[in-house]
C-alpha positions in Angstrom: -16.3 -12.7 -19.7 -12.8 -14.0 -18.4 -11.5 -10.4 -18.8 -14.5 -8.8 -17.2 -13.4 -10.5 -13.6 -9.2 -9.8 -14.3 -10.5 -5.9 -15.2 -12.0 -6.8 -11.2 -9.0 -8.1 -10.1 -6.8 -5.2 -11.2 -9.5 -2.4 -9.8 -8.6 -3.9 -6.9 -4.8 -4.3 -7.2 -4.7 -0.5 -7.6 -6.3 0.1 -3.8 -3.3 -0.3 -1.7 -0.8 2.4 -1.0 2.8 2.1 -1.1 2.8 0.2 2.0 2.3 -3.1 -0.1 5.8 -2.7 -1.9 8.2 -4.1 -2.5 5.6 -7.1 -2.8 3.2 -6.7 -6.2 0.0 -5.3 -6.4 -2.6 -8.0 -6.7 -6.1 -8.3 -6.8 -8.0 -11.6 -6.9 -11.7 -12.4 -7.6 -13.7 -15.8 -6.7 -16.7 -16.4 -9.2 -19.1 -19.2 -9.1 -21.4 -18.8 -12.2 -21.2 -15.9 -12.9 -21.6 -14.1 -9.6 -18.7 -13.0 -7.5 -18.9 -14.9 -4.2 -15.6 -12.9 -2.9 -12.7 -11.0 -3.2 -9.4 -9.4 -2.3 -6.2 -7.7 -2.5 -2.9 -7.9 -1.0 -3.0 -4.6 1.2 0.3 -4.7 3.3 3.9 -6.0 2.9 4.0 -9.1 5.7 -0.1 -9.2 5.5 -2.1 -12.0 3.8 -1.8 -11.9 0.0 -5.1 -11.6 -2.2 -6.1 -14.5 -2.7 -6.2 -15.4 1.2 -8.3 -12.4 1.8 -10.6 -13.6 -1.2 -11.7 -16.6 0.5 -11.4 -14.9 3.6 -14.8 -12.9 2.6 -17.2 -15.9 1.0 -20.1 -15.4 3.2 -20.7 -18.6 5.5 -23.7 -19.4 3.2 -22.0 -19.3 -0.5 -18.1 -21.5 1.5 -20.0 -24.3 0.0 -20.1 -23.0 -3.3 -15.9 -22.7 -3.3 -15.2 -25.8 -4.8 -17.1 -25.3 -8.1 -15.9 -21.7 -8.4 -13.0 -20.1 -10.7 -10.4 -18.1 -8.8 -9.3 -15.0 -10.5 -5.8 -13.5 -9.8 -4.5 -10.2 -11.5 -0.6 -12.2 -10.9 0.5 -15.9 -10.7 0.3 -16.8 -7.7 3.0 -17.4 -5.0 4.3 -20.8 -4.5 7.3 -20.1 -2.0 6.9 -19.4 2.0 7.9 -16.1 2.8 6.4 -14.2 5.7 3.3 -16.0 4.3 2.6 -19.7 3.2 2.1 -20.1 -0.5 -1.1 -19.0 -2.0 -0.9 -22.5 -4.9 -1.1 -24.5 -1.5 -4.3 -22.4 -0.7 -6.2 -23.0 -3.6 -5.0 -26.7 -3.6 -6.1 -27.4 -0.4 -9.8 -25.5 -0.8 -10.6 -27.5 -3.8 -10.5 -25.1 -6.3 -10.9 -26.4 -9.7 -10.2 -23.6 -12.1 -7.6 -20.7 -11.6 -7.3 -17.9 -14.3 -4.0 -15.9 -14.0 -3.8 -11.8 -15.5 0.5 -12.3 -15.6 3.3 -14.3 -14.6 5.5 -13.4 -12.2 8.7 -12.6 -13.4 10.3 -13.4 -9.5 12.8 -16.1 -10.1 11.3 -18.6 -7.2 8.0 -18.3 -9.2 8.1 -17.4 -12.2 5.6 -20.4 -13.9 6.2 -22.6 -11.0 2.8 -21.7 -9.1 1.1 -22.5 -12.6 3.0 -25.6 -12.7 2.4 -27.1 -9.2 -1.6 -25.9 -9.8 -1.6 -28.1 -13.0 0.1 -31.0 -11.5 -2.4 -31.1 -8.7 -5.3 -30.9 -11.2 -6.2 -28.1 -11.0 -7.3 -26.2 -14.3 -5.2 -22.8 -15.3 -6.0 -20.5 -17.8 -3.8 -17.4 -18.7 -4.0 -14.1 -20.3 -0.5 -12.6 -20.9 -1.7 -9.8 -23.2 -4.1 -9.1 -20.4 -3.3 -4.8 -20.6 -4.4 -3.7 -17.3 -2.6 -6.7 -15.4 0.4 -6.1 -17.3 0.8 -2.5 -16.3 0.0 -3.4 -12.7 2.7 -6.2 -12.4 5.4 -3.9 -14.3 7.1 -2.8 -11.3 7.2 -6.2 -9.8 8.7 -7.7 -13.2 11.3 -4.9 -13.8 12.7 -5.3 -10.4 12.6 -8.9 -10.5 14.2 -9.1 -13.5 16.2 -5.8 -14.6 17.2 -5.3 -10.6 15.6 -1.5 -10.8 12.4 0.3 -9.6 9.8 1.3 -12.0 10.4 4.8 -12.6 7.8 7.5 -13.0 8.8 11.1 -13.9 6.3 13.8 -13.2 6.8 17.6 -13.5 4.4 20.7 -14.3 5.5 23.3 -17.1 4.2 27.0 -18.2 2.0 26.8 -21.8 5.7 28.0 -23.3 7.8 25.0 -21.7 9.1 26.2 -18.4 9.2 24.5 -15.2 9.9 27.9 -13.6 10.1 31.8 -14.5 13.4 33.6 -14.9 13.5 35.7 -10.9 13.7 31.3 -10.0 10.3 31.9 -7.5 8.8 29.2 -6.4 5.3 29.3 -8.2 2.2 26.8 -7.8 1.6 25.7 -12.0 -0.8 23.4 -11.7 -4.2 23.8 -9.8 -5.6 22.5 -6.7 -7.2 19.3 -8.4 -4.6 18.4 -10.0 -2.1 18.9 -6.5 -4.7 16.3 -4.7 -3.9 13.9 -7.6 -0.4 14.5 -7.3 -0.3 13.2 -4.0 -2.5 10.9 -4.5 0.2 9.1 -6.4 2.7 10.1 -3.7 0.6 7.7 -1.4 1.5 4.9 -3.7 5.4 6.0 -4.8 7.8 4.5 -2.3 10.5 7.5 -3.0 10.2 10.9 -4.3 13.6 12.1 -5.9 14.8 15.5 -6.9 18.0 17.4 -7.8 19.7 19.6 -5.0 18.7 22.8 -6.8 15.1 22.0 -6.3 15.8 21.8 -2.4 18.0 24.9 -2.6 15.3 26.9 -4.6 11.5 25.4 -2.8 12.6 24.0 0.5 9.8 21.4 -0.7 8.2 19.4 2.0 7.7 16.2 -0.6 5.2 14.6 1.9 1.0 13.9 1.9 -1.1 17.1 2.5 -3.7 17.0 0.2 -4.3 12.6 0.4 -3.9 10.4 3.4 -1.1 7.7 3.6 2.4 7.4 5.1 5.0 10.0 3.7 7.4 8.7 0.7 11.0 8.7 1.4 12.9 11.5 0.0 16.0 11.7 -2.2 18.2 14.4 -2.6 20.6 13.6 -5.7 23.3 16.4 -5.2 26.4 15.5 -7.5 28.2 18.7 -6.7 27.6 18.8 -3.0 25.6 21.7 -2.5 23.4 21.1 0.3 24.6 22.4 3.5 23.0 22.8 6.8 19.9 21.4 7.9 16.8 24.5 7.8 14.9 22.3 5.4 11.3 21.6 5.8 11.1 18.1 4.7 13.3 17.2 7.3 9.9 18.0 9.1 8.0 15.3 8.0 6.4 12.4 9.6 7.6 9.0 11.0 10.9 7.7 11.3 12.2 8.0 7.3 14.9 10.3 6.9 15.6 11.8 3.5 18.8 10.3 1.7 21.3 12.7 0.2 23.0 11.1 -2.7 26.8 13.0 -3.2 30.5 11.9 -5.2 33.3 11.2 -2.9 35.0 13.9 -4.8 33.3 16.6 -3.5 35.1 18.2 -1.6 35.2 16.7 2.0 33.2 14.1 1.0 33.0 11.8 4.1 32.9 14.5 7.0 30.2 15.9 4.8 28.1 12.9 5.2 28.7 12.5 9.1 27.8 15.9 9.2 24.2 15.3 7.6 23.6 12.4 9.4 24.2 14.3 12.9 21.6 16.9 11.5 18.8 14.1 10.3 19.9 13.1 7.0 20.3 9.4 6.2 23.3 9.5 3.7 24.2 6.9 1.5 27.2 7.3 -1.2 26.1 6.2 -4.6 28.2 3.4 -5.7 28.5 1.7 -8.8 29.0 -2.0 -7.0 26.4 -1.1 -3.9 28.5 -1.4 -0.8 31.7 -2.2 -2.9 32.5 -0.4 -6.5 33.5 3.0 -7.3 31.6 6.6 -6.2 29.2 8.1 -8.4 31.5 10.9 -9.5 29.4 14.2 -11.1 26.2 14.2 -13.1 27.4 13.8 -15.9 28.9 10.3 -14.9 26.8 8.2 -17.9 26.6 5.3 -15.3 24.9 8.1 -12.8 21.4 7.1 -13.1 21.9 3.6 -12.9 23.9 3.9 -9.6 21.0 5.9 -8.3 18.5 3.1 -9.1 20.8 0.2 -7.7 20.9 1.8 -4.3 17.0 2.1 -4.2 16.7 -1.4 -5.6 18.8 -2.4 -2.7 16.4 -0.6 -0.1 13.2 -2.8 -1.7 12.1 0.0 -4.0 9.8 -1.1 -6.6 8.4 2.0 -7.7 9.8 5.7 -7.5 8.7 9.1 -8.7 11.3 11.7 -10.0 9.7 15.2 -9.2 12.3 17.8 -10.3 14.7 19.3 -11.3 14.9 20.2 -14.9 18.7 18.6 -15.0 17.8 15.5 -13.0 14.8 14.6 -15.2 16.5 15.7 -18.2 19.1 12.6 -16.8 16.6 10.1 -16.6 14.8 10.8 -19.9 18.5 10.8 -21.5 19.3 7.4 -19.9 16.0 5.7 -21.0 15.8 4.0 -17.4 12.2 5.4 -17.3 9.0 3.6 -17.2 6.5 6.5 -17.4 6.0 10.2 -17.6 3.1 12.5 -16.3 3.1 16.0 -17.6 0.8 19.0 -16.7 0.5 21.8 -18.7 -0.8 25.0 -17.4 -2.4 26.4 -20.7 -3.1 30.2 -18.9 0.4 30.7 -17.8 2.9 32.2 -19.9 6.4 32.7 -18.5 8.4 33.9 -21.5 11.5 32.9 -20.1 13.0 30.9 -17.0 13.7 27.3 -16.7 13.0 25.4 -19.6 11.0 21.6 -19.2 12.4 19.1 -20.6 10.5 17.5 -23.7 9.2 14.1 -23.3 11.1 11.5 -25.4 8.8 8.7 -25.8 5.2 8.0 -27.1 1.8 10.2 -26.1 -0.5 7.5 -24.8 -3.3 9.5 -23.8 -3.9 13.2 -22.4 -6.8 14.5 -20.1 -8.3 18.0 -18.9 -8.2 18.7 -15.3 -9.4 22.4 -15.1 -7.3 24.8 -16.5 -4.6 21.7 -16.5 -3.6 19.2 -19.3 -2.0 16.3 -18.2 -0.7 14.1 -20.9 0.8 10.4 -19.8 4.0 9.3 -22.1 5.6 5.8 -22.2 9.2 4.6 -23.6 9.0 3.8 -27.2 
């Protein structure tokens, strides 16, 4: 029974877009004798938390039941003052006698302290640390807090014979329309999309949302050799105030002037450093610290979820660095290139796969 209501919390937690970042995705359900009388989720960073929205949803005729109910939460209730008051205080003030928690919040200021405060107030607390749906949803938060980096999703599509692009280097759609719409649904739930300079110059992608509503994720161009010049790129036409980030080495020619140039023409340039704001530059694409430097920059921007969409060399670098958390790989069964840009082999455990029209979607996780 507990798992059933925790699953509902997880379903709710998956609803918001990336606007919830850098806060975690959290869902909450209030149950009275097996009946859900309230539910809610955290919708946007700086707005009401899941527990607040859950209690606010209780109908007037059911509010007298709150003091005899159980609140289920996918992540440990917060106990710190931020933009909103602590949810532990809310639970205690409403005299909710029982709390069921899917995962502890590994943020240093919380990390079990919220649960301890509830116990000290006489609230019965039950934890389900092995409930996988809650652990999966909380993973970006836990990585951001414990490892000081965002969750890294790798996404790419390949032909049936394993190529990202044909030998002529022209841009073709590999996946079908349904898969493309799914990708844009994923984009609405990530804070940044990373591509290499080669992908930008060859494909001139928009990296925005066209098949699903939401805010465009930030575009990040990784350009270790200083190839990107000029301003005639479609990703500069994106909605809103977000400017693409261009990551280049200080050793790539007149790098300081080159950054100044791109800033003047619409780029938001950030030199990649081993110690953000202090240390040495990334150097070049073969620097073993390269991926860590990128993740440090994005962590400093409070990004807790990013997606790497290409090209082949950047995907391979993330695989080799072992700094990735999930890979989603499309294979088009009816498309054969014969030669071209070879797709990286997914390094990890195949977790599941599904057929989407002529596309095979496979999900891999690190071993």
